[in-house]
FIFI-884580 format. One record per residue (C-alpha): residue number from 1; residue in three letters; x, y, z. Coordinates in steps of 0.02 Angstrom, whole numbers. Each point is the difference from the previous one (the first is absolute). Layout:
[r NUM 'Ala' [X Y Z]] ...
END
This chain:
[r 1 'Met' [-4783 -5120 -565]] [r 2 'Asp' [174 41 -62]] [r 3 'Thr' [135 -107 100]] [r 4 'Pro' [115 157 22]] [r 5 'Leu' [-142 106 75]] [r 6 'His' [-40 -156 108]] [r 7 'Asp' [181 -19 30]] [r 8 'Phe' [35 175 54]] [r 9 'Leu' [-144 8 114]] [r 10 'Ser' [67 -143 82]] [r 11 'Arg' [164 32 26]] [r 12 'His' [-53 180 73]] [r 13 'Arg' [-110 -80 97]] [r 14 'Ile' [-113 126 -62]] [r 15 'His' [-190 4 102]] [r 16 'Glu' [-79 149 -126]] [r 17 'Val' [19 61 -176]] [r 18 'Glu' [-45 173 -63]] [r 19 'Cys' [-95 -44 -176]] [r 20 'Val' [36 168 -84]] [r 21 'Ile' [-29 66 -158]] [r 22 'Pro' [31 178 -57]] [r 23 'Asp' [-147 96 -55]] [r 24 'Met' [1 154 -123]] [r 25 'Thr' [78 125 132]] [r 26 'Gly' [122 -140 33]] [r 27 'Ile' [-71 -5 173]] [r 28 'Ala' [9 -199 63]] [r 29 'Arg' [-179 -66 18]] [r 30 'Gly' [-39 -174 66]] [r 31 'Lys' [-17 -135 118]] [r 32 'Ile' [101 -86 140]] [r 33 'Leu' [-14 -182 36]] [r 34 'Pro' [67 -141 106]] [r 35 'Arg' [114 -78 -59]] [r 36 'Asp' [-91 -168 -32]] [r 37 'Leu' [-145 81 -70]] [r 38 'Phe' [127 62 -125]] [r 39 'Leu' [81 -124 -55]] [r 40 'Ala' [-160 -120 -22]] [r 41 'Ser' [-87 164 -132]] [r 42 'Gly' [126 21 -103]] [r 43 'Glu' [-95 182 -38]] [r 44 'Met' [-90 147 65]] [r 45 'Arg' [-161 59 -71]] [r 46 'Ile' [-30 172 13]] [r 47 'Pro' [-141 109 -91]] [r 48 'Lys' [100 57 -165]] [r 49 'Ser' [-84 194 46]] [r 50 'Val' [149 19 149]] [r 51 'Leu' [132 39 -162]] [r 52 'Leu' [-102 159 -19]] [r 53 'Asn' [-5 84 163]] [r 54 'Thr' [58 141 24]] [r 55 'Val' [140 98 118]] [r 56 'Asn' [-149 41 128]] [r 57 'Gly' [-99 -158 -31]] [r 58 'Gln' [-136 42 -112]] [r 59 'Gln' [-46 -72 -189]] [r 60 'Pro' [-50 64 -149]] [r 61 'Asp' [-156 -84 -89]] [r 62 'Asn' [108 -182 -40]] [r 63 'Gly' [-144 -86 -96]] [r 64 'Pro' [70 63 -156]] [r 65 'Phe' [173 -108 70]] [r 66 'Val' [-63 -132 100]] [r 67 'Gly' [-140 -26 -52]] [r 68 'Asp' [-192 34 103]] [r 69 'Thr' [18 -136 141]] [r 70 'Asp' [156 37 69]] [r 71 'Pro' [96 -151 -42]] [r 72 'Asp' [128 -94 84]] [r 73 'Met' [175 -34 -81]] [r 74 'Val' [111 -135 25]] [r 75 'Cys' [203 68 104]] [r 76 'Lys' [124 -139 -46]] [r 77 'Pro' [135 10 133]] [r 78 'Asp' [179 51 -104]] [r 79 'Ala' [110 -123 107]] [r 80 'Ala' [173 139 -79]] [r 81 'Thr' [-76 103 96]] [r 82 'Val' [-9 -73 184]] [r 83 'Arg' [66 78 153]] [r 84 'Ile' [31 43 172]] [r 85 'Val' [-93 127 93]] [r 86 'Pro' [143 70 108]] [r 87 'Trp' [-90 124 99]] [r 88 'Ala' [-127 -132 74]] [r 89 'Ala' [-18 -59 167]] [r 90 'Glu' [-16 -173 -69]] [r 91 'Pro' [61 -114 -132]] [r 92 'Val' [-110 73 -149]] [r 93 'Ala' [14 -2 -200]] [r 94 'Val' [-34 97 -143]] [r 95 'Val' [-41 -46 -166]] [r 96 'Ile' [-54 111 -161]] [r 97 'His' [-132 -87 -100]] [r 98 'Asp' [-27 12 -178]] [r 99 'Cys' [-210 55 -47]] [r 100 'Glu' [-76 -147 -127]] [r 101 'Glu' [-167 1 -52]] [r 102 'Trp' [-103 -184 14]] [r 103 'Asp' [70 -31 -159]] [r 104 'Gly' [193 22 38]] [r 105 'Arg' [7 147 -121]] [r 106 'Pro' [101 155 136]] [r 107 'Val' [-104 143 37]] [r 108 'Gln' [14 155 -104]] [r 109 'Leu' [-27 109 152]] [r 110 'Ser' [128 -80 86]] [r 111 'Pro' [171 93 31]] [r 112 'Arg' [110 -131 -22]] [r 113 'Ala' [-89 -63 -161]] [r 114 'Val' [3 178 -84]] [r 115 'Leu' [203 -24 21]] [r 116 'Arg' [7 -164 -37]] [r 117 'Arg' [-88 28 -179]] [r 118 'Val' [133 139 -27]] [r 119 'Leu' [132 -118 21]] [r 120 'Ala' [-65 -135 -118]] [r 121 'Leu' [22 124 -128]] [r 122 'Tyr' [191 0 32]] [r 123 'Glu' [21 -171 32]] [r 124 'Arg' [-105 -27 -160]] [r 125 'Gln' [148 106 -85]] [r 126 'Gly' [140 -105 91]] [r 127 'Trp' [31 152 119]] [r 128 'Lys' [-5 3 176]] [r 129 'Pro' [-11 172 122]] [r 130 'Val' [97 26 103]] [r 131 'Val' [-46 133 164]] [r 132 'Ala' [81 82 154]] [r 133 'Pro' [-116 125 89]] [r 134 'Glu' [63 130 130]] [r 135 'Met' [-129 15 144]] [r 136 'Glu' [-29 209 76]] [r 137 'Phe' [-107 -15 166]] [r 138 'Tyr' [-13 129 161]] [r 139 'Leu' [-2 -49 186]] [r 140 'Val' [-112 116 65]] [r 141 'Ala' [-66 37 187]] [r 142 'Arg' [-151 -63 44]] [r 143 'Gln' [-145 95 2]] [r 144 'Gln' [-179 -25 3]] [r 145 'Asn' [-81 158 -89]] [r 146 'Pro' [15 8 -194]] [r 147 'His' [-31 176 20]] [r 148 'Glu' [180 33 55]] [r 149 'Pro' [152 -12 -97]] [r 150 'Leu' [115 -142 29]] [r 151 'Gln' [152 45 99]] [r 152 'Pro' [172 -111 5]] [r 153 'Pro' [20 -124 144]] [r 154 'Leu' [127 8 125]] [r 155 'Gly' [155 -100 -29]] [r 156 'Arg' [142 -38 132]] [r 157 'Thr' [17 177 62]] [r 158 'Gly' [-176 42 45]] [r 159 'Lys' [6 141 -142]] [r 160 'Pro' [-92 12 -171]] [r 161 'Glu' [112 13 -151]] [r 162 'Val' [-3 157 -72]] [r 163 'Gly' [80 56 -173]] [r 164 'Arg' [42 -105 -125]] [r 165 'Gln' [104 -169 20]] [r 166 'Ser' [11 -72 -156]] [r 167 'Tyr' [131 -150 -1]] [r 168 'Ser' [38 22 193]] [r 169 'Ile' [87 -162 85]] [r 170 'Asp' [-58 104 188]] [r 171 'Ala' [-157 26 -53]] [r 172 'Val' [-40 -188 -44]] [r 173 'Asn' [94 -44 165]] [r 174 'Asp' [-132 103 106]] [r 175 'Phe' [-118 -125 -48]] [r 176 'Asp' [127 -152 23]] [r 177 'Pro' [-123 -117 103]] [r 178 'Phe' [-125 11 -142]] [r 179 'Phe' [84 -18 -150]] [r 180 'Met' [104 -158 95]] [r 181 'Glu' [-174 -87 45]] [r 182 'Leu' [-46 47 -206]] [r 183 'Ser' [144 -78 -59]] [r 184 'Asn' [-4 -155 85]] [r 185 'Phe' [-185 -14 -42]] [r 186 'Cys' [31 39 -195]] [r 187 'Asp' [134 -145 25]] [r 188 'Gln' [-117 -138 101]] [r 189 'His' [-128 75 -154]] [r 190 'Gln' [108 -42 -147]] [r 191 'Leu' [-28 153 -82]] [r 192 'Gly' [184 50 -53]] [r 193 'Val' [23 179 52]] [r 194 'Glu' [150 68 -32]] [r 195 'Thr' [50 169 55]] [r 196 'Leu' [-67 116 128]] [r 197 'Ile' [16 214 -54]] [r 198 'His' [-81 134 93]] [r 199 'Glu' [-89 113 -116]] [r 200 'Ala' [-24 199 -1]] [r 201 'Gly' [-157 -13 111]] [r 202 'Pro' [5 5 173]] [r 203 'Gly' [-48 -165 53]] [r 204 'Gln' [12 -66 -198]] [r 205 'Met' [108 -151 -27]] [r 206 'Glu' [40 -107 -185]] [r 207 'Ile' [9 -173 8]] [r 208 'Asn' [70 -102 -148]] [r 209 'Phe' [-55 -167 -83]] [r 210 'Ser' [120 -128 -68]] [r 211 'His' [-33 -14 -203]] [r 212 'Gly' [-119 -144 -32]] [r 213 'Glu' [-159 -66 -117]] [r 214 'Pro' [-137 129 24]] [r 215 'Leu' [-143 -104 81]] [r 216 'Glu' [117 -77 146]] [r 217 'Leu' [55 191 17]] [r 218 'Ala' [-165 74 5]] [r 219 'Asp' [-20 -146 123]] [r 220 'Arg' [132 44 135]] [r 221 'Val' [-55 203 -39]] [r 222 'Phe' [-173 -40 55]] [r 223 'Leu' [64 -98 136]] [r 224 'Phe' [134 129 60]] [r 225 'Lys' [-122 105 34]] [r 226 'Arg' [-108 -82 105]] [r 227 'Ala' [165 -19 108]] [r 228 'Val' [49 163 -11]] [r 229 'Arg' [-179 72 95]] [r 230 'Glu' [16 -167 129]] [r 231 'Thr' [179 46 55]] [r 232 'Ala' [-61 198 6]] [r 233 'Leu' [-131 -49 129]] [r 234 'Arg' [152 -99 86]] [r 235 'His' [79 153 19]] [r 236 'Gly' [-134 102 57]] [r 237 'Val' [-1 119 -176]] [r 238 'Phe' [-113 -12 -161]] [r 239 'Ala' [95 -38 -165]] [r 240 'Thr' [-93 74 -150]] [r 241 'Phe' [10 -47 -198]] [r 242 'Met' [-101 148 -25]] [r 243 'Ala' [77 83 -162]] [r 244 'Lys' [-21 176 91]] [r 245 'Pro' [-23 -14 173]] [r 246 'Met' [104 180 55]] [r 247 'Glu' [-51 153 -67]] [r 248 'Gly' [148 82 -70]] [r 249 'Glu' [91 -141 2]] [r 250 'Pro' [61 -153 -129]] [r 251 'Gly' [-106 -115 -45]] [r 252 'Ser' [40 -184 3]] [r 253 'Ala' [12 -93 -165]] [r 254 'Met' [31 -203 -57]] [r 255 'His' [142 32 -142]] [r 256 'Ile' [-15 -145 -99]] [r 257 'His' [173 -60 -85]] [r 258 'Gln' [-65 -119 -132]] [r 259 'Ser' [116 -93 -162]] [r 260 'Ile' [-28 -159 -104]] [r 261 'Val' [83 -138 -47]] [r 262 'Asp' [0 -143 -129]] [r 263 'Val' [-11 -187 21]] [r 264 'Asp' [198 15 21]] [r 265 'Gly' [-10 133 149]] [r 266 'Ala' [61 125 -126]] [r 267 'Asn' [-66 185 13]] [r 268 'Ile' [-89 46 -131]] [r 269 'Phe' [26 194 13]] [r 270 'Ser' [189 -36 -27]] [r 271 'Arg' [72 -47 -189]] [r 272 'Ala' [143 -118 2]] [r 273 'Asp' [112 147 -5]] [r 274 'Gly' [-65 71 169]] [r 275 'Gly' [-91 139 -65]] [r 276 'Pro' [-166 24 13]] [r 277 'Ser' [-130 -99 -100]] [r 278 'Glu' [-144 67 -108]] [r 279 'Leu' [-112 -118 123]] [r 280 'Phe' [70 121 132]] [r 281 'His' [-68 174 -67]] [r 282 'His' [-165 -102 -75]] [r 283 'Phe' [-34 -35 211]] [r 284 'Ile' [21 149 23]] [r 285 'Gly' [-102 73 -137]] [r 286 'Gly' [-130 -99 76]] [r 287 'Leu' [28 77 190]] [r 288 'Gln' [-24 169 -97]] [r 289 'Thr' [-159 -29 -97]] [r 290 'Tyr' [-99 -97 125]] [r 291 'Ile' [50 57 181]] [r 292 'Pro' [-109 138 -17]] [r 293 'Gln' [-153 -121 -50]] [r 294 'Val' [24 -114 171]] [r 295 'Met' [33 135 134]] [r 296 'Pro' [-144 -85 110]] [r 297 'Met' [114 -162 1]] [r 298 'Phe' [144 124 46]] [r 299 'Ala' [-52 117 112]] [r 300 'Pro' [-202 -68 63]] [r 301 'Tyr' [-37 134 120]] [r 302 'Val' [-42 198 15]] [r 303 'Asn' [144 -1 106]] [r 304 'Ser' [107 -100 -121]] [r 305 'Tyr' [-4 177 -127]] [r 306 'Arg' [59 131 162]] [r 307 'Arg' [171 -104 -19]] [r 308 'Leu' [27 21 -194]] [r 309 'Ala' [78 179 29]] [r 310 'Pro' [144 88 -71]] [r 311 'Tyr' [148 30 95]] [r 312 'Met' [-58 -143 145]] [r 313 'Ser' [88 -143 -90]] [r 314 'Ala' [-140 -78 -71]] [r 315 'Pro' [-55 32 -210]] [r 316 'Ile' [-95 90 -81]] [r 317 'Asn' [60 -67 -159]] [r 318 'Val' [33 -145 -109]] [r 319 'Arg' [158 66 -46]] [r 320 'Trp' [146 -122 11]] [r 321 'Gly' [194 43 11]] [r 322 'Asp' [155 -117 77]] [r 323 'Asp' [16 12 181]] [r 324 'Asn' [-123 144 -20]] [r 325 'Arg' [-117 24 157]] [r 326 'Thr' [-110 117 -50]] [r 327 'Cys' [-75 -107 -144]] [r 328 'Gly' [-126 -109 32]] [r 329 'Ile' [75 -133 -95]] [r 330 'Arg' [197 -24 49]] [r 331 'Ile' [131 -120 -67]] [r 332 'Pro' [127 -27 140]] [r 333 'Lys' [189 -35 -22]] [r 334 'Ser' [16 -174 -32]] [r 335 'Gly' [121 -129 -105]] [r 336 'Pro' [-92 -79 -164]] [r 337 'Ala' [-65 -127 113]] [r 338 'Ala' [-74 96 125]] [r 339 'Arg' [-67 121 -137]] [r 340 'Arg' [-163 57 66]] [r 341 'Val' [-161 111 6]] [r 342 'Glu' [-56 99 179]] [r 343 'Asn' [-183 57 5]] [r 344 'Arg' [-16 110 121]] [r 345 'Val' [-187 42 -23]] [r 346 'Pro' [-72 -113 116]] [r 347 'Gly' [-43 48 170]] [r 348 'Val' [40 -134 158]] [r 349 'Asp' [-197 8 18]] [r 350 'Ala' [-37 -85 -177]] [r 351 'Asn' [-42 -195 9]] [r 352 'Pro' [182 -68 -29]] [r 353 'Tyr' [-101 -144 -116]] [r 354 'Leu' [-98 144 -121]] [r 355 'Ala' [168 111 19]] [r 356 'Met' [116 -133 -105]] [r 357 'Ala' [-125 -50 -100]] [r 358 'Ala' [-39 171 -71]] [r 359 'Thr' [180 46 -12]] [r 360 'Leu' [32 -144 -95]] [r 361 'Ala' [-153 12 -120]] [r 362 'Cys' [70 174 -51]] [r 363 'Gly' [144 -77 -32]] [r 364 'Trp' [-71 -142 -94]] [r 365 'Leu' [-87 117 -94]] [r 366 'Gly' [153 105 -65]] [r 367 'Leu' [90 -182 -40]] [r 368 'Gln' [-149 -45 -106]] [r 369 'Gly' [-28 161 -94]] [r 370 'Gly' [169 72 -13]] [r 371 'Leu' [-26 128 91]] [r 372 'Gln' [144 134 11]] [r 373 'Pro' [38 91 153]] [r 374 'Ser' [47 211 -21]] [r 375 'Glu' [172 40 -2]] [r 376 'Pro' [92 -4 194]] [r 377 'Thr' [-21 118 110]] [r 378 'Gln' [179 69 41]] [r 379 'Gly' [-59 124 119]] [r 380 'Ser' [-126 43 139]] [r 381 'Ala' [-184 -51 -46]] [r 382 'Trp' [-89 98 130]] [r 383 'Asn' [-17 131 -147]] [r 384 'Val' [-107 -135 -82]] [r 385 'Ser' [-176 53 -5]] [r 386 'His' [-115 -142 106]] [r 387 'Glu' [-21 -149 -110]] [r 388 'Leu' [-92 -113 117]] [r 389 'Pro' [-179 19 48]] [r 390 'Arg' [0 116 160]] [r 391 'His' [-167 -50 69]] [r 392 'Leu' [-68 -184 45]] [r 393 'Glu' [-174 35 -107]] [r 394 'Asp' [109 45 -145]] [r 395 'Ala' [116 -159 -12]] [r 396 'Ile' [-152 -115 29]] [r 397 'Glu' [-82 93 -165]] [r 398 'Ala' [167 -38 -83]] [r 399 'Met' [25 -205 37]] [r 400 'Arg' [-194 -7 -44]] [r 401 'Ala' [50 59 -173]] [r 402 'Cys' [146 -93 -8]] [r 403 'Glu' [-38 -131 -139]] [r 404 'Pro' [174 -100 -7]] [r 405 'Met' [-5 -6 201]] [r 406 'Lys' [-174 -81 -5]] [r 407 'Glu' [69 -125 -108]] [r 408 'Ile' [162 -68 95]] [r 409 'Leu' [-97 38 176]] [r 410 'Gly' [-163 -73 -45]] [r 411 'Glu' [-159 114 -49]] [r 412 'Thr' [-80 -36 173]] [r 413 'Phe' [141 19 110]] [r 414 'Val' [21 155 -50]] [r 415 'Asp' [-200 63 -4]] [r 416 'Ala' [-19 -93 172]] [r 417 'Phe' [191 93 76]] [r 418 'Cys' [-70 183 -81]] [r 419 'Ala' [-157 -54 102]] [r 420 'Val' [71 -5 175]] [r 421 'Lys' [113 158 -27]] [r 422 'Glu' [-137 94 -59]] [r 423 'Leu' [-102 -52 161]] [r 424 'Glu' [147 27 123]] [r 425 'Tyr' [24 169 -94]] [r 426 'Ala' [-208 38 17]] [r 427 'Thr' [14 -39 178]] [r 428 'Tyr' [154 130 27]] [r 429 'Asn' [-94 129 -106]] [r 430 'Arg' [-119 8 130]] [r 431 'Val' [119 29 149]] [r 432 'Ile' [-15 200 24]] [r 433 'Ser' [217 37 44]] [r 434 'Ser' [70 105 143]] [r 435 'Trp' [61 143 -139]] [r 436 'Glu' [-177 22 -72]] [r 437 'Arg' [-63 28 183]] [r 438 'Glu' [147 101 49]] [r 439 'His' [4 114 -161]] [r 440 'Leu' [-192 -3 -64]] [r 441 'Leu' [-106 -5 171]] [r 442 'Leu' [9 192 52]] [r 443 'Leu' [81 60 -178]] [r 444 'Val' [-94 -14 -143]] 
END
């Protein structure tokens, strides 16, 4: 067992260790072990097929992806990820694990392995991606009936929010006890959270992360979602990372800011004279070309596509423009050293490892292929026709057919991921909605 892990657990008098891996949906799977057993074993073994769970706990035919005997995989703790679980009643730690085959090779189905695979392409070129995610989510009143629409929670005024409260300080203060505890938990959890903003929807918030290395940021987002949900429960409300939880209200995104630096730390998106480089434009060209081909990694559920609607602060296109929020690809105002690209397409319901892998893979294909972007959009892009798949089924078909992505992400992963999404879609498609009962029951 690594000395840093042993020292951490001893220093914090840890009783139990949450040994977790993110599956394809981004849900934490794993085991909880007593500290001594965790240190003695040095690894965790669980079925490889666990990675293939759908969001509702089903699995596609996993034989083609894991073998007919449903074998175990070996999960090794990543010592760099160990953290205190701040909401636990007694000292508990959490450690994210890497999934390995018995011969030590990465399990191709593992989201962490997929992201590492993409980052290795940049590393071989002498480049390092830098990312900074922005996370939007809703606080909603507790409810037990899934057939009832969600409602905003009651704040300190005893009244639910009404109207739009973008950037309202008072609206944030209405939930001060929640945010004070969440801030404390994020500090203890070492999540590097920077900014808190009230977004447009009732009870909709946004939290921004400090920029950094993509795998480490994906780990932080993965843990952050758990922290938000746990904190909300402690304060008598729910926190949801659904992309579109409320009809008629804005959806929730995970905007990803990204840039690339070379071995000297220089931003390859800027020339020596401070202007945008050719590589900057190639990266944008890659995003424009391939974002529509990997939409299941940015918008993984049927609900995800309800967010992608015009005039609702969410893109329907892959246009790009300077400081233009109507575009799917926005270039924030910045100096040459901080020149970056903001991918506004991913929803907050996306698996952070896979969303970051996908956006960097799109950019990589643009860099390697010398792809040229369109002209930048100067005005509103809302009048641009849909350039993204409108439904999950169409998105899955496009991803299955994209050979360059299979080469970058791994053919086994792409086929397995699409199989998981197809099963989720088929399960959803069997549900008879309230709209159908209301309008078809007696009228057709």
